[in-house]
N, C-alpha and C positions, 0 to 999 in steps of 0.2 A: 538462582537468577537464573529464566530463562529467556529465549532471544528468539521474538516473532517478526514474518514481514507480511507487511499488506502494501496494497495500492488503491490509488482513485477513489476513495471514498464519498469527494464528492460535497459532503457535509452542508449544506444551507443551498443545492445547486437542483433547484422545483425542475427545469427544465433534464437534469438526467434521469429523472426518473422514465420520460416518455422516449429521450435516444436512446436508453440501453437497454427498454426494456424492465424497468425495476420494480419487484413487486410490491409497493408500494403505492396507497393511494395519498399519501401526500408527505411533502418536505419533512414536515414535522414526524409522521408513524416513520420516515424511512431514518433521518437521525437520530430518535431512538433508538430505534432497538439495531441500530448497528453502537448503536452507543452501549447499550446493553450489552450486545454478541460481545464486543470488544473486552470491558472486566467485567464477563465470564471466562474471559481465557487466561490475560492478561494481569500480573497481579502489584503491587506500587512499588514492589525493588527490578521486575523484568524492568528488559530493553526492544526496543520495537521498530526496529526499520520499514522506513513507510519512505514507500517506493513513489511519493507528490502525486499534487492536484486533493489535497489535505481537506480540503475548506475553500467553500466563496466566503464571500463578507470584508467585511471591517477587521478590521484589529480586535475592535473588541470581542465581534463577536466570535471568532476565531479562538482568540482567548479562552471566551466564554466557554466554548468546546474542547477547547485545548488540555481545561481545569478538571476536568468534569473524567477524563480517560486518566486511565491508570499505567504506571510505566514512565520511564525515558523513554523519549521521542529520535529518534536519529531520521530526520525528514532531507532525501536528495529530493528538491527540488525538480517540479513538474510543472508543464506549463500554464497551472491555472494557478500556484501560488503567488498570491505576493507577497500575502504576512508573514511573519520570521520570528515570531517574540513566541515562545515555552517551546520550542527546540532546537534541538545539533542540528546544525545545518549542512547540508555537502550540497556542489555545485551539479557534483557529473554521476560520479559511479563512487562501487566501495568494491572493494574488489575482498571476499574471505574463503583465503582456503584459493580454489577451484572454480568457487561462484561470483559470475561481475554480477553483483544488483545497481540497478538503473531505471529512471525513468521512462525510455522511449527506446525500445529494442535495439540492439545494435549491429548492425550489417554484419550478416555470416563472416563477413572476411576481415569485420577488425575484432572478430570474438580470438581472441589466443586461442592457441593449439593445448585441447586437449580442459578448456573451460568449458563453462554453461553461465550464459545471461541470463539470470532472471529477474525480470520487469514488469511492469505495469505500463499504462497508459491504449494500451487495446481493447479494454474492456471485456465486454462476452466475447470476444474474438480467440483464436485458437493463435499459438505463436509458431510461427514457421520459422524461428533458430536460437528461440529459447522455450522457457518457464514466463507464464503470463500467470502472475500473480491480483489481477483485477482482481478486487474484493467483489463483481457478480463468477470471477471462478473457483472461490473459495468462502462461500457461504458467507457472505456480505459480515468476514471475521479473519482478523489475520491467524498465517498458521504458523504452524515453533518450527525452526528452523532446522529440528532433529528430521521433521513427519515432506520437510521440502527436500530431506537429502537421501530421501528416501525414493521419495517421487523422483527426483534424479538419476539414482540411479534404476528403479524402474524401465524410464527410455531410455535410460543407454546410452 
């Protein structure tokens, strides 16, 4: 089993293409390509920690998208997440070792000494206090935890 991290897919959100300058012509193309990229990396038995803003839409639409994706998904609820069926839900953050996973960036003075904040929410922008794993920063696919840990070491 591998562990992957990702954030801010915004499946079914047409306007996110323009808001964030995503390289897709339509929302259908965006959703299809992100599902393909996810399933090309994530296996059926893998775990994905999704840092919020998974999808817009009603319960049926979100569930349908969830069912197309490989792996078990732990969802740290983002400000756009209204549907929670099909996920293991976390409200605030998850800490694994010295990594604190959250949807929004945590203010620097609230990050414990020796820890790093991995987050989403800011899409294509650079993180001031941690590492941004919004899909715009990870080629629209989840990043493996081992790869993320290498980035953290490089960042120092």
